C-alpha positions as CSV (number, residue, x, y, z in Angstrom):
1,M,99.0,117.4,99.6
2,L,97.8,120.1,101.9
3,N,98.5,119.7,105.6
4,A,95.3,121.6,106.4
5,G,95.3,120.9,110.1
6,S,93.1,123.2,112.0
7,N,92.0,125.0,108.8
8,V,89.6,122.1,108.0
9,S,87.8,123.3,111.2
10,Y,87.4,126.7,109.5
11,L,85.9,125.0,106.5
12,L,83.5,122.7,108.3
13,N,82.6,124.9,111.3
14,P,83.0,128.5,110.3
15,K,82.0,131.4,112.4
16,S,81.5,133.6,109.4
17,V,80.9,132.9,105.7
18,A,80.9,134.8,102.4
19,V,78.8,133.6,99.5
20,V,80.6,134.8,96.4
21,G,78.2,134.8,93.4
22,A,75.2,135.2,95.6
23,S,72.0,136.2,93.8
24,P,68.3,136.6,94.4
25,N,67.7,134.4,91.3
26,P,67.5,130.6,91.4
27,G,70.9,129.0,91.4
28,Q,73.6,127.6,93.7
29,G,74.4,131.0,95.3
30,L,70.7,131.4,96.3
31,N,70.6,127.8,97.5
32,A,73.5,128.4,99.8
33,L,71.9,131.5,101.4
34,M,68.5,129.7,101.8
35,N,70.2,126.6,103.3
36,L,72.0,128.8,105.8
37,E,68.6,130.3,106.7
38,A,66.9,127.0,106.9
39,M,69.5,125.6,109.3
40,Q,69.4,128.8,111.4
41,Y,73.1,129.4,111.0
42,S,74.2,131.6,113.9
43,G,77.3,133.0,112.3
44,R,77.8,136.1,110.1
45,V,76.8,135.8,106.4
46,Y,78.1,138.1,103.7
47,P,76.7,137.9,100.2
48,V,79.3,139.1,97.6
49,N,78.1,140.3,94.1
50,P,78.7,143.8,92.6
51,K,75.2,143.6,90.9
52,Y,73.2,143.9,94.2
53,Q,73.1,146.0,97.3
54,H,70.9,143.6,99.3
55,I,69.9,139.9,99.0
56,R,67.3,138.3,101.2
57,G,67.6,141.1,103.8
58,L,71.5,140.9,103.9
59,M,73.8,143.7,102.8
60,C,75.6,142.6,99.6
61,Y,79.3,143.5,99.0
62,P,81.0,144.1,95.6
63,D,84.1,142.1,96.4
64,L,86.0,140.4,99.2
65,R,88.1,143.4,100.2
66,S,84.9,145.4,100.9
67,L,83.9,143.0,103.6
68,P,83.9,144.2,107.2
69,E,86.0,141.2,108.3
70,V,88.0,138.3,106.8
71,P,85.4,135.5,106.7
72,D,86.4,132.0,107.9
73,C,85.1,130.4,104.8
74,L,84.0,131.2,101.3
75,F,81.2,129.6,99.2
76,V,82.2,130.3,95.6
77,A,79.3,130.0,93.2
78,L,81.2,131.0,90.0
79,A,82.5,129.3,86.9
80,S,86.0,127.7,87.1
81,K,88.2,130.5,85.8
82,Q,86.4,133.2,87.8
83,A,86.5,130.9,90.9
84,L,90.3,130.6,90.7
85,S,90.6,134.4,90.6
86,I,88.5,134.6,93.7
87,I,90.6,132.0,95.5
88,E,93.7,134.0,94.6
89,E,92.1,137.2,96.1
90,A,91.0,135.2,99.2
91,V,94.6,134.0,99.7
92,G,95.7,137.6,99.6
93,I,93.4,138.7,102.4
94,G,94.0,135.6,104.6
95,V,90.8,133.5,104.1
96,R,91.5,130.1,105.5
97,A,88.8,127.9,103.8
98,A,86.6,127.8,100.8
99,V,84.0,125.7,99.1
100,L,84.5,125.6,95.3
101,I,81.5,124.0,93.6
102,A,82.4,124.8,89.9
103,S,83.1,122.0,87.4
104,G,85.5,122.4,84.5
105,F,88.6,121.2,86.3
106,S,90.5,117.9,86.1
107,E,87.3,115.9,85.2
108,T,87.1,117.7,81.8
109,N,90.3,118.1,79.7
110,E,94.0,119.1,79.8
111,Q,93.1,122.7,80.3
112,G,91.0,121.8,83.3
113,K,93.7,119.7,84.7
114,Q,96.1,122.6,84.6
115,L,93.5,124.8,86.2
116,E,93.2,122.3,89.1
117,K,96.9,122.1,89.4
118,N,97.1,125.9,89.8
119,L,94.3,125.8,92.4
120,K,96.2,123.2,94.4
121,T,99.4,125.2,94.3
122,L,97.7,128.4,95.2
123,A,95.7,127.0,98.1
124,G,98.6,124.9,99.3
125,S,100.9,127.9,99.6
126,A,98.5,129.4,102.1
127,E,97.3,126.1,103.6
128,M,93.8,127.1,102.6
129,A,91.3,124.2,103.1
130,V,89.3,124.0,99.9
131,C,86.4,121.6,99.4
132,G,86.1,120.6,95.8
133,P,86.1,121.7,93.1
134,N,83.2,120.0,91.2
135,C,81.3,119.4,94.4
136,L,78.1,120.4,96.3
137,G,79.7,121.6,99.5
138,F,78.9,120.3,103.0
139,I,76.3,120.2,105.8
140,N,77.2,120.3,109.5
141,T,74.0,119.5,111.4
142,H,75.2,120.1,114.9
143,G,76.9,123.4,114.0
144,R,73.9,124.4,111.9
145,V,76.0,125.2,108.8
146,G,74.8,124.4,105.3
147,L,77.2,125.6,102.6
148,W,75.3,123.3,100.3
149,A,74.7,123.9,96.6
150,A,71.6,121.7,96.3
151,S,68.2,122.0,97.9
152,M,67.7,120.7,101.4
153,P,65.3,117.9,102.4
154,R,62.1,118.7,104.2
155,T,63.5,117.5,107.6
156,L,67.2,117.4,108.6
157,D,67.8,115.9,112.0
158,A,71.2,116.1,113.6
159,G,72.7,112.6,113.8
160,T,75.9,110.7,114.5
161,V,77.0,109.6,111.0
162,G,79.9,111.6,109.4
163,A,79.9,111.0,105.7
164,V,82.2,112.1,102.8
165,C,81.3,111.4,99.2
166,Q,83.3,112.2,96.1
167,S,80.0,112.0,94.1
168,G,77.6,114.8,94.6
169,S,74.7,112.7,93.3
170,I,75.4,110.0,95.9
171,S,75.6,112.7,98.6
172,I,72.0,113.8,97.7
173,T,70.8,110.2,97.6
174,L,72.1,109.6,101.1
175,L,70.7,112.8,102.4
176,T,67.2,112.2,101.0
177,S,67.0,108.4,101.2
178,G,64.2,108.4,103.9
179,S,65.9,105.5,105.5
180,G,66.2,107.1,108.9
181,L,69.9,107.8,108.5
182,S,70.9,111.1,110.0
183,F,74.2,112.9,109.8
184,S,76.6,114.9,111.9
185,Y,78.4,115.9,108.7
186,L,77.7,115.2,105.0
187,I,80.5,116.4,102.8
188,S,80.5,116.3,99.0
189,S,84.3,116.4,98.3
190,G,84.3,116.4,94.5
191,N,87.7,116.3,92.8
192,E,89.6,116.7,96.2
193,A,92.2,119.0,94.7
194,V,93.2,120.3,98.1
195,V,91.5,118.4,101.0
196,D,90.9,114.7,100.4
197,S,88.5,112.2,101.9
198,T,91.1,110.9,104.4
199,Q,91.6,114.4,105.8
200,Y,87.8,114.8,106.3
201,L,87.7,111.4,108.0
202,E,90.6,112.5,110.1
203,F,88.7,115.6,111.3
204,M,85.4,113.7,111.9
205,V,86.9,110.8,113.8
206,E,87.8,113.3,116.6
207,D,84.4,114.9,116.5
208,P,82.5,114.0,119.7
209,Q,79.1,114.1,117.9
210,T,80.2,111.6,115.2
211,K,80.0,107.9,116.1
212,V,80.1,106.3,112.6
213,L,82.1,107.3,109.6
214,A,81.0,106.6,106.0
215,A,82.8,107.3,102.7
216,F,82.2,106.9,99.0
217,V,85.8,107.1,97.6
218,E,87.2,106.3,94.2
219,G,90.8,106.1,95.4
220,I,93.0,106.7,98.4
221,K,95.7,109.3,97.9
222,D,97.6,109.0,101.2
223,L,97.6,105.4,102.4
224,E,99.7,106.0,105.5
225,R,97.4,108.7,106.7
226,F,94.3,106.6,105.9
227,I,95.7,103.7,107.9
228,R,96.4,106.0,110.8
229,V,92.8,107.3,110.7
230,A,91.5,103.8,110.5
231,D,93.5,102.7,113.5
232,R,92.4,105.8,115.5
233,A,88.7,105.0,114.5
234,L,89.1,101.4,115.8
235,E,90.7,102.6,119.0
236,L,87.7,105.0,119.6
237,G,85.2,102.4,118.5
238,K,83.9,104.5,115.6
239,P,83.3,102.1,112.6
240,I,84.2,103.2,109.1
241,V,81.9,102.0,106.3
242,V,83.4,102.5,102.8
243,L,81.8,102.2,99.4
244,R,84.5,102.0,96.8
245,P,83.8,101.3,93.1
246,G,86.1,99.2,91.0
247,R,85.1,95.6,91.5
248,S,84.6,95.0,87.7
249,E,87.1,93.3,85.5
250,G,87.5,96.5,83.5
251,A,89.0,98.2,86.6
252,R,91.8,95.7,87.0
253,R,95.3,96.5,85.7
254,T,97.5,94.3,83.6
255,T,101.1,93.5,84.6
256,L,103.9,91.2,83.4
257,A,103.7,89.0,86.5
258,H,100.8,86.8,87.4
259,T,100.7,88.2,90.9
260,G,99.8,91.7,89.7
261,S,97.1,90.6,87.3
262,L,95.6,88.4,89.9
263,A,95.5,90.8,92.8
264,G,94.2,94.1,91.4
265,S,93.4,97.1,93.6
266,D,89.9,95.9,94.4
267,R,91.0,92.5,95.9
268,V,93.8,94.4,97.7
269,A,91.3,96.9,99.1
270,D,89.3,94.1,100.6
271,V,92.3,92.8,102.4
272,V,93.6,96.1,103.7
273,F,90.1,97.2,104.8
274,R,89.4,94.0,106.6
275,E,92.6,94.1,108.6
276,R,91.9,97.7,109.8
277,G,88.3,97.0,110.8
278,I,86.9,99.0,107.9
279,I,83.5,97.7,106.6
280,R,83.3,97.6,102.9
281,A,79.9,97.9,101.4
282,T,79.1,96.8,97.8
283,D,76.2,99.2,97.2
284,L,74.4,102.1,98.8
285,D,71.8,99.9,100.4
286,E,74.5,98.0,102.3
287,L,76.2,101.2,103.3
288,V,73.0,102.7,104.7
289,A,72.1,99.5,106.5
290,A,75.5,99.2,108.2
291,C,75.5,102.9,109.2
292,L,72.0,102.6,110.6
293,L,72.9,99.7,112.8
294,F,76.1,101.1,114.0
295,A,74.5,104.5,114.7
296,H,71.7,102.9,116.7
297,V,74.1,100.7,118.7
298,P,77.3,102.7,119.0
299,D,78.7,100.6,121.8
300,R,78.2,96.8,122.0
301,A,77.7,95.6,125.5
302,E,77.5,91.9,124.9
303,Q,80.1,89.5,123.4
304,G,79.0,86.5,121.4
305,G,77.5,85.6,118.0
306,L,74.3,86.0,116.1
307,A,70.8,84.7,116.9
308,L,68.1,85.1,114.3
309,V,64.3,84.9,114.7
310,A,61.6,84.7,112.0
311,P,57.9,83.8,111.9
312,S,58.3,81.8,108.7
313,G,60.1,78.6,107.7
314,G,60.2,79.7,104.1
315,E,61.9,83.0,104.9
316,L,64.3,81.2,107.1
317,A,65.3,78.9,104.2
318,L,66.0,82.0,102.1
319,I,67.9,83.6,105.0
320,H,70.1,80.5,105.3
321,D,71.1,80.7,101.7
322,A,71.8,84.4,101.8
323,A,73.8,84.1,105.1
324,E,76.0,81.4,103.6
325,E,76.7,83.6,100.6
326,M,77.6,86.5,102.8
327,H,79.7,84.5,105.3
328,V,77.3,85.2,108.2
329,E,77.2,82.5,110.8
330,F,74.8,81.7,113.6
331,S,75.9,80.8,117.1
332,P,74.7,77.7,119.0
333,I,72.3,78.3,121.9
334,D,72.9,76.7,125.2
335,T,70.6,74.0,126.7
336,A,69.0,76.3,129.3
337,T,67.9,78.7,126.5
338,A,66.5,75.8,124.4
339,E,64.5,74.6,127.4
340,K,63.0,78.0,128.1
341,L,62.1,78.4,124.4
342,R,60.3,75.0,124.5
343,Q,58.2,76.3,127.4
344,I,57.2,79.4,125.5
345,L,56.7,78.3,121.9
346,P,54.1,75.8,120.5
347,D,55.0,72.1,120.6
348,F,55.5,71.9,116.9
349,A,58.2,74.6,116.9
350,T,61.8,73.5,116.1
351,I,64.2,74.8,118.7
352,R,67.4,75.9,117.1
353,N,69.2,79.0,115.8
354,P,67.9,80.5,113.5
355,L,64.6,80.1,115.3
356,D,61.2,79.9,113.6
357,V,58.7,81.3,116.2
358,T,55.9,80.1,113.9
359,A,52.9,82.1,112.7
360,T,51.3,81.4,116.1
361,A,53.6,84.0,117.7
362,V,52.4,86.6,115.2
363,Y,49.0,86.4,116.9
364,S,50.6,86.4,120.3
365,P,53.1,89.3,120.5
366,S,54.0,88.5,124.1
367,V,55.2,85.1,123.1
368,Y,57.1,86.6,120.2
369,G,58.8,89.2,122.5
370,A,59.5,86.6,125.2
371,A,61.3,84.3,122.7
372,V,63.4,87.1,121.5
373,E,64.2,88.1,125.1
374,V,65.3,84.6,126.0
375,L,67.7,84.5,123.1
376,A,69.0,87.9,124.0
377,R,69.9,86.6,127.5
378,D,71.9,83.6,126.1
379,K,75.6,83.9,127.0
380,N,76.6,82.8,123.5
381,I,74.6,85.6,121.8
382,G,75.8,89.1,121.2
383,L,73.1,90.3,118.8
384,V,69.6,89.2,118.0
385,A,68.2,89.8,114.5
386,V,64.5,89.6,113.9
387,S,63.3,89.0,110.4
388,Q,59.9,90.7,110.3
389,D,58.3,92.1,107.3
390,A,55.8,95.0,107.8
391,P,55.2,96.4,104.3
392,P,53.4,99.7,103.7
393,G,50.5,98.0,101.8
394,M,49.1,96.2,104.9
395,G,45.5,96.7,106.0
396,D,44.5,98.4,109.2
397,V,44.0,95.1,111.2
398,Q,47.3,93.7,110.1
399,S,49.1,96.9,110.7
400,R,47.8,97.0,114.3
401,R,48.9,93.4,114.9
402,Y,52.4,94.2,113.6
403,Q,52.5,97.4,115.7
404,D,51.9,95.1,118.8
405,I,54.8,92.9,117.7
406,A,57.0,96.1,117.4
407,R,56.0,97.1,120.9
408,A,56.9,93.6,122.2
409,L,60.3,93.8,120.6
410,V,60.9,97.2,122.1
411,D,60.0,95.9,125.6
412,A,62.3,93.0,125.1
413,Q,65.1,95.4,124.2
414,K,64.4,97.4,127.3
415,R,64.9,94.3,129.5
416,S,68.1,93.2,127.8
417,T,71.6,94.6,127.3
418,C,72.0,92.5,124.1
419,P,71.2,94.6,121.0
420,I,68.1,93.6,119.0
421,V,67.7,94.6,115.4
422,V,64.8,94.2,113.0
423,F,65.1,93.7,109.3
424,S,62.6,93.2,106.5
425,N,63.1,90.7,103.7
426,I,62.2,93.1,101.0
427,S,63.4,96.7,100.6
428,G,60.2,98.3,99.4
429,G,59.4,100.4,102.4
430,M,57.8,99.7,105.8
431,D,54.6,100.5,107.6
432,T,55.1,104.0,109.0
433,H,53.4,103.1,112.4
434,V,55.7,100.1,112.9
435,Q,58.7,102.1,111.8
436,S,57.8,104.9,114.3
437,I,57.4,102.5,117.3
438,L,60.7,100.8,116.6
439,A,62.5,104.1,116.1
440,Q,61.1,105.6,119.4
441,G,62.0,102.4,121.2
442,G,65.6,102.5,120.0
443,V,65.4,99.3,117.9
444,P,67.1,99.8,114.6
445,L,65.0,98.8,111.5
446,L,66.8,97.7,108.3
447,Q,65.3,97.1,104.9
448,G,66.2,94.2,102.7
449,M,67.3,90.6,103.6
450,K,70.9,90.8,102.2
451,E,71.3,94.4,103.4
452,G,70.2,93.4,106.9
453,L,72.5,90.3,107.0
454,F,75.4,92.4,105.7
455,A,74.9,94.9,108.5
456,V,74.6,92.4,111.3
457,G,77.6,90.4,110.0
458,S,79.7,93.5,109.8
459,F,78.6,94.6,113.2
460,L,79.7,91.4,114.8
461,R,83.0,91.2,113.0
462,Y,83.8,94.8,113.8
463,W,83.3,94.5,117.6
464,T,85.2,91.2,117.6
465,L,88.1,92.9,116.0
466,K,87.7,95.9,118.4
467,R,87.9,93.5,121.4
468,K,90.9,91.7,119.9
469,G,92.7,94.9,119.2
470,L,95.1,95.7,116.4
471,T,98.4,93.8,116.1
472,H,100.6,96.3,114.4
473,R,103.0,95.2,111.7
474,P,106.7,95.2,112.7
475,V,108.7,98.2,111.7
476,S,111.5,97.9,109.1
477,Y,114.8,96.3,110.2
478,K,118.4,96.7,109.2
479,L,119.2,95.6,105.6
480,G,120.9,92.2,105.8
481,A,123.5,90.6,103.6
482,G,120.7,89.0,101.5
483,G,119.1,92.4,101.0
484,E,122.4,94.0,99.9
485,L,123.0,91.3,97.3
486,A,119.5,91.4,96.0
487,R,119.5,95.1,95.7
488,R,122.7,95.2,93.8
489,L,121.6,92.4,91.5
490,I,118.5,94.3,90.6
491,L,120.1,97.7,90.3
492,S,122.9,96.4,88.2
493,S,120.4,94.9,85.7
494,T,119.6,97.0,82.6
495,E,116.3,95.3,82.0
496,R,113.0,95.9,83.7
497,T,112.3,92.1,83.9
498,I,114.9,90.1,85.8
499,S,115.6,86.7,84.3
500,E,114.8,83.5,86.1
501,W,118.6,82.8,86.5
502,K,119.2,86.1,88.3
503,S,115.8,86.1,90.1
504,K,116.6,82.7,91.7
505,Q,120.0,84.1,92.9
506,I,118.1,86.8,94.7
507,L,115.6,84.3,96.2
508,E,118.5,82.1,97.4
509,A,120.0,85.2,99.1
510,Y,116.9,85.2,101.3
511,G,117.0,81.5,102.0
512,V,114.3,80.5,99.6
513,P,115.0,77.0,98.4
514,V,115.3,76.7,94.6
515,V,115.7,73.7,92.3
516,R,119.2,72.8,91.4
517,Q,120.1,74.5,88.1
518,Y,122.9,75.5,85.8
519,L,123.1,78.0,83.0
520,A,124.3,76.4,79.8
521,M,125.8,78.6,77.0
522,D,125.9,75.8,74.4
523,E,124.5,72.4,73.6
524,D,127.4,70.4,74.9
525,S,127.4,72.2,78.3
526,A,123.7,71.6,78.5
527,V,124.3,67.9,78.2
528,V,127.0,67.9,80.8
529,F,124.8,69.8,83.3
530,A,121.9,67.5,82.6
531,E,124.1,64.5,83.5
532,M,125.4,66.2,86.6
533,L,121.8,66.8,87.8
534,G,120.6,63.3,86.7
535,Y,117.7,62.7,84.4
536,P,114.9,63.6,84.0
537,V,115.6,67.4,83.7
538,V,113.9,70.6,82.5
539,M,115.3,73.1,80.1
540,K,114.2,76.7,79.7
541,V,115.4,79.7,77.8
542,A,117.0,82.3,80.1
543,S,116.1,85.8,78.9
544,P,114.8,88.9,80.6
545,D,112.9,89.7,77.4
546,I,110.8,86.6,77.5
547,P,108.8,86.4,80.8
548,H,106.3,83.8,79.7
549,R,108.4,81.3,77.8
550,A,106.1,78.3,77.5
551,D,103.9,80.3,75.1
552,L,106.6,80.3,72.4
553,G,108.2,76.9,73.0
554,G,111.0,78.1,75.3
555,V,110.4,75.3,77.9
556,V,110.9,71.6,77.6
557,L,110.0,69.2,80.4
558,G,110.8,65.5,81.1
559,I,114.2,65.3,79.3
560,S,115.2,61.7,79.8
561,D,118.6,61.2,78.1
562,E,121.5,62.8,76.1
563,A,119.6,62.7,72.8
564,D,116.6,64.3,74.4
565,A,118.8,67.0,75.9
566,R,120.5,67.9,72.6
567,R,117.1,68.0,70.9
568,A,115.6,70.1,73.6
569,Y,118.4,72.7,73.5
570,R,118.1,73.0,69.7
571,T,114.3,73.3,69.8
572,I,114.4,76.0,72.4
573,M,117.0,78.1,70.6
574,T,115.1,77.7,67.3
575,N,111.8,78.7,68.8
576,V,113.3,81.8,70.4
577,A,115.0,82.9,67.2
578,R,111.8,82.5,65.3
579,H,109.4,84.2,67.7
580,V,111.6,86.8,69.5
581,P,114.7,87.3,67.3
582,T,115.7,90.5,69.1
583,A,115.6,89.0,72.6
584,H,118.7,89.1,74.8
585,V,119.4,85.4,75.6
586,E,121.6,84.6,78.6
587,G,121.6,80.9,77.8
588,V,119.5,77.9,78.6
589,L,118.7,76.9,82.2
590,V,119.1,73.2,82.9
591,Q,117.1,72.3,86.1
592,E,116.3,69.2,88.1
593,M,112.8,68.0,87.6
594,V,110.9,67.8,90.9
595,T,108.1,65.2,91.0
596,G,105.6,64.1,93.6
597,G,104.8,67.6,95.1
598,T,101.9,70.1,94.8
599,E,102.3,73.3,92.9
600,V,101.5,76.6,94.6
601,I,102.2,80.2,93.7
602,A,103.9,82.7,96.0
603,G,104.9,86.2,95.2
604,I,104.8,90.0,95.8
605,T,102.6,92.4,94.0
606,R,102.8,96.2,94.4
607,D,99.4,97.9,94.4
608,P,99.4,101.5,93.2
609,E,97.3,102.5,96.2
610,F,98.2,100.1,98.9
611,G,101.8,99.3,98.3
612,P,103.5,95.8,98.4
613,L,101.6,92.7,99.4
614,V,102.5,89.0,99.7
615,L,100.3,86.7,97.6
616,F,99.8,82.9,98.1
617,G,97.6,80.4,96.3
618,L,97.4,77.0,94.7
619,G,99.1,76.8,91.4
620,G,97.7,75.8,88.0
621,I,94.0,76.2,87.2
622,F,93.2,76.9,90.9
623,V,94.9,80.3,90.8
624,E,94.4,81.1,87.1
625,F,90.7,80.3,86.8
626,L,89.3,79.7,90.3
627,K,91.1,82.7,91.7
628,D,92.0,80.7,94.9
629,F,94.5,82.9,96.5
630,T,95.0,85.2,99.4
631,L,96.9,88.4,100.2
632,R,98.5,90.2,103.1
633,P,100.2,93.6,103.3
634,V,104.0,93.8,103.8
635,P,105.5,93.2,106.3
636,L,103.9,90.0,107.4
637,R,103.1,89.9,111.1
638,P,103.8,86.7,113.2
639,G,101.3,84.1,112.3
640,D,100.2,85.8,109.0
641,A,101.9,83.3,106.8
642,M,100.2,80.3,108.4
643,E,96.8,82.2,108.3
644,M,97.3,82.7,104.5
645,I,98.0,79.0,103.9
646,R,94.9,78.0,105.8
647,E,92.7,80.6,104.2
648,I,92.6,79.3,100.6
649,K,89.8,77.0,99.5
650,G,92.3,74.4,98.4
651,Y,93.9,74.1,101.9
652,P,92.7,70.5,102.3
653,L,95.1,69.5,99.5
654,L,98.0,70.8,101.5
655,A,96.7,69.3,104.8
656,G,96.5,65.8,103.4
657,A,93.0,65.3,102.1
658,R,91.7,61.7,101.3
659,G,94.8,59.8,102.3
660,R,97.3,62.1,100.6
661,P,100.4,62.8,102.8
662,P,100.3,66.3,104.4
663,L,102.6,68.7,102.8
664,D,105.2,70.9,104.5
665,Q,103.3,74.0,105.5
666,Q,106.1,75.4,107.6
667,A,108.3,75.4,104.4
668,I,105.6,77.4,102.6
669,A,105.4,79.8,105.6
670,G,109.2,80.3,105.5
671,V,109.1,81.2,101.8
672,L,106.2,83.8,102.4
673,E,108.1,85.4,105.3
674,A,111.3,85.5,103.2
675,L,109.4,87.3,100.4
676,S,108.0,89.8,102.9
677,K,111.6,90.6,104.0
678,L,112.7,90.9,100.4
679,A,109.9,93.3,99.6
680,M,110.8,95.4,102.7
681,D,114.5,95.5,101.7
682,L,113.9,96.4,98.0
683,G,111.2,98.9,98.7
684,T,110.1,100.8,95.6
685,E,112.7,99.0,93.4
686,L,110.4,95.9,93.3
687,Q,107.2,96.0,91.3
688,E,106.2,92.3,91.1
689,L,107.7,88.9,92.0
690,D,106.4,85.4,91.1
691,I,107.5,82.0,92.3
692,N,105.3,80.0,90.0
693,P,105.4,77.2,90.7
694,L,106.7,76.6,94.2
695,I,106.6,72.9,94.5
696,V,105.7,71.7,98.0
697,L,106.7,68.3,99.2
698,P,105.9,66.3,102.4
699,K,109.3,67.7,103.6
700,G,110.5,70.9,102.2
701,A,109.6,73.1,99.1
702,K,111.5,74.2,96.0
703,A,111.0,77.2,93.7
704,A,110.9,75.8,90.2
705,D,110.4,79.1,88.4
706,A,110.8,82.7,89.4
707,L,110.3,86.1,87.8
708,I,111.1,89.6,89.2
709,V,109.8,92.8,87.6
710,R,111.5,96.1,88.6
711,A,109.6,99.3,89.2
712,H,112.2,101.7,87.7
713,T,113.8,102.5,84.4
714,T,117.3,101.7,83.6
715,K,118.5,105.3,84.1
716,E,116.9,105.5,87.5
717,A,118.4,102.2,88.5
718,D,121.9,103.4,87.3
719,D,121.6,106.6,89.2
720,Q,120.6,104.8,92.4
721,L,123.4,102.2,91.9
722,C,125.9,105.1,91.9
723,E,124.4,106.5,95.0
724,T,124.5,103.3,96.9
725,A,128.1,102.5,95.7
726,S,129.7,105.8,96.4
727,P,129.6,105.7,100.3
728,R,131.2,102.2,100.3
729,Q,134.0,103.3,98.0
730,G,134.6,106.3,100.1
731,G,134.6,104.2,103.3
């Protein structure tokens, strides 16, 4: 990918631009010229089109080489094949940036994909920063630059939100939403053949005019860079709000191991974003609400939780339901605050948080404002949210009454350092007079109950994490003896799926306790091993070609004597021969049968975007159907393993609910930490790893089953085995 560096500045803040394909006729070239005029761009503008001598009072040039100077940036309003020729010409004269709006690239067909590949190679050779293709361009409000292919809205205020969207339609929606959201930059990035969303965020996070970052992204191409940008944004106190599609089941991938099919990129994205302080919106309304709140309150003065005020008990009941669904909590108020509220509000008011100020306060704005101000001064409160509808269909008398309430809230905000935010319970618009009073008074106004709660919850969680600071994950360490053994066992295998027998050897090398087991090659040895272990025992086929053995009768539980053992061995071999006759069978595993514990699942999954993660959850139906599991990126930090254990909904079963003995949580944590080390050591060799089940006892835990899936083909593994073996032989 392009290391555009300072050339992104030539793209987003050019001192001179050339509009290639400019025309006096309606179209994208004309739009770009008109937008530059509307924004009063102070730089030099050069229309380029051999058909015209002048366009809109500007001299028009036949080609790039005829220009009086090399422009900082091109706006190319031509079809895909012509556009690529222009980029080639631009590289030849030293142009550093371009906006390529044409479609017909990788979003279309194989020919388009090759065209985009050529563009990437061409621009990359000159480190030209190219926006697009298949995009609308960008708007820089503070720099007064509008290389934008669509029409501009009626008003365009310079703001503090820097946004990048891969979708041009979503860019237009945000720009024209009428929500009060205003931008420092709005970038339609399109296919991102050259400059991607992360690089735009990297540029904007250092921009002094930008206080909030927003992104609509379909994928993250450079995870390490993205994480660095996120860390830098948190350091500077600039929230990142991301809208990322892919929550549906159709977006999930299918893998051999349970961990991979459970996790999916979407669940992983939630984990990674949360850890870095990135706010993830589920729709455009949530993104707008969060950006509005962060933009209005860029630096939070107060610590503490949420207080909420409403003039209706019915609305408060709905808010309680929505808050629980969205994991938004309300802080307790102290006794002094409660006493002051009793003195202010009517006798029939119930003093608690959330607070119903009753309809009486609607007719007495000073009481309404005073109650809000009292809450804002409570040491436990860091944000006061006011649920107050003011719909556009109100009559004049009602509108004037609600305007008085808005003024009282503005006055309360002026007398308090604790932020106050107003949200309506419906998203159908607001009375313009009320809206104007709040906006001029610096009180953010959000529309929609769930959207408002999402914004205030995100606000509080973000600033809590900001105060806490990032705890960076430990760097890699020297490969130990366990890692050497595990790596050679995997690389020496010719199959992509590592058998349970060999998988458990790898786990044992990392100190993971496994059930006692032997590999039987015939019926008689199976009986001998069963008697050595002591009945009851379990038998399973050992084959790298059969990852899910129970489905075809390859597992027998509760074997109680010799006759049972012989029958089980024959049954397993018969079923395998019938269902998978070509499978390579290593033998039959004879294992001790552990009773009295609780089954959990532990493993590693490698996400295509976010890399390896440790997975933990309850076993059986809890993980398969209830999706009760949690994830953390590798490597685990100190304390991560115990946090994962306590995070699942079924944690009370591990802690000893209803008289059950508590199970050994430290043993689980030890397994999770061992898996993290294993994933670090094996790197890209490891695709998936399951311990399913890991049986947890009041003292200790044992891996009863294990499956490892490699990420590489046999030939790649053989090549790497030779590479790792040669230095040792030479030494």
